[in-house]
N, C-alpha and C positions, 0 to 999 in steps of 0.2 A: 751375604745368603746367599749361601749355596745354590745351582743351579739345580732345575723343578726336568725331572727325567722321562719321559714315559717308559709306564712299566711293563708294556709290550716291546719298547726298541731295546731295552732294556734285558731282556729276554729275547733276543730273535728267536732262539732254535726253540721255544718251548709254542707246543698247538696242541692245548687244550680243547675237548669238545667246542662246536659251535657257539651255545648259547651263553658259553664261559666265558671265553672266546671276544661277543660281542661286550661284556660286561665289562672283560680289562679293556677294554679300551680305551676309560677316561679315567683308568687311573690313574695315578704319578707316583715316584718315587719323590719322600721330600728331604729324607735324613736319610742317613744309608753308616754303621758300622762296620769296617771290614775288618775280619782277621787272617794274615792269610798265613798265619804260624799255625792256626787251630783253625782255618779252611772254617770258619762260620761265618755267616753276613745276619745284620739288625738289621732291618727295613723297616722306615716311616713312611707307608703309604696312605697316600688321601684319594678320595673314590668320593663322586657323587651318590653312590648309591649305598647300601649295607651289604654285610661279607660275615656270613657266618663265620665259627669261633671252626666247626668242622670245615668251611669249606677254603677256609684260610692254610690251616693244615695242609689239608691234603693238595695246594697249591703249594708249599712249601715244603712236601716230601717227594713230589712231581721235580720239582730244580729242583731239590740237591741233588737229587736222582741224575739228570739230564746233565750239571755240572761239576760232578764229582764235589759236592761242598757238606761238610758232616752234618753244617745245620746252619739252615736259614730260619730265620723268626722274624713276621709279618705283624706287624704294626698297624692297624687302619685308624683314620680317620677317617667321618662321616658326618653329613650334616647332619644338624640336634632334629631336625622332620621325620631321617631314618630310625631313632631311637626308637621307635614302634613297631623296628621290624625285627629289635633283636628275640630271637626263640627263649621260650623259659628254659630252655637250659642253660643256658647261657649266664 
């Protein structure tokens, strides 16, 4: 089993707003596919709370700009009870 890494430890230069930073405290990277040549990353993240698709896309854009990565894709996993928090447009 690959090591589980804290999201904020992996991206220590990332300084989001306080509310988002607090929510990201429990996020863990449980799988990663990196393509160094293409400068892309596909990360499976696990969280105790739900993040909307819009939030994940914004986080991905900010990280890509900060770390000079062409594309970062975040694939979330969250507890089943968080399904009720999914927004209708998603």
